[in-house]
N, C-alpha and C positions, 0 to 999 in steps of 0.2 A: 468545323460549324466554330466559327469563331464568336469571343465573345459578347460582342455587340448584336448579334446576328443571332445566337441565343434565349437574350435579354428579346428584345425584338420578338422570334416565337411567344415563346410563354405570353407577355405585356396580346398579343396577335389573340393569341391562344384568350387568353383571360375575354379582351373585349367583345371578340364570338361567343363567349360562352355568358356573355353577360345582357346577351341583345345588345349589343350599344355600338355604331355607328360610326368611323372615325368624325363626321360631319358632326354629332355629336359630342364624341369623346374628346374632338377641339374645340369644342365650347364650350364644357364645363371643364377641364385644364386654363384655358387661353393660349391652348398651343395653336399658332396657325396650321387651317392645314395640309398646304404644304409640308410647312416641317414634321408634322409629322409622320406624314408619309414616308420624306425622305427614314426616319430612324424607325422606322417598320420594314421598309428597304435593306437595317442593318446599319446608318449612322451611329455612332457610335447617341444614348442617353443624356443630357446633362443631367446633374440630379435636385435638383428642382423641379425639370418634368417630371422623369419617374417620379420621382412625392407626388406631383401633380391630375398622371397618372394613376398609379396607384390609393390614392382618397380616392380620388372618383370614382374603380370600378369597383370601391369598396375593399381590396386584398393588402395584405402587409406587405412590404418595400422588398421584405429581410426572405418573403419565399420563395417571392421572385427569382429573386437572386440565390435561392439553391434550386428554383428547379430548374434556369436555366443554365447553374454550374454541371449539372444530371447530361445534360444536353451539350457540353463545348467537353474533347480529347483533353485527357489530363496529362 
């Protein structure tokens, strides 16, 4: 798993834990749903997208990176 895929997995897990649909997350962040879906499929997130998502989910971006690092080979 590469870094982009790991970040996507962490975001997807957090989204599900928050019981937040992709449509709702898209609306809350202003990220088009199709773009959000591509990112969750492993395309790298842009910094502003990750910032908007973590704010919408109420999590710290650094925590997302830390969790993603645990999923990637060293």
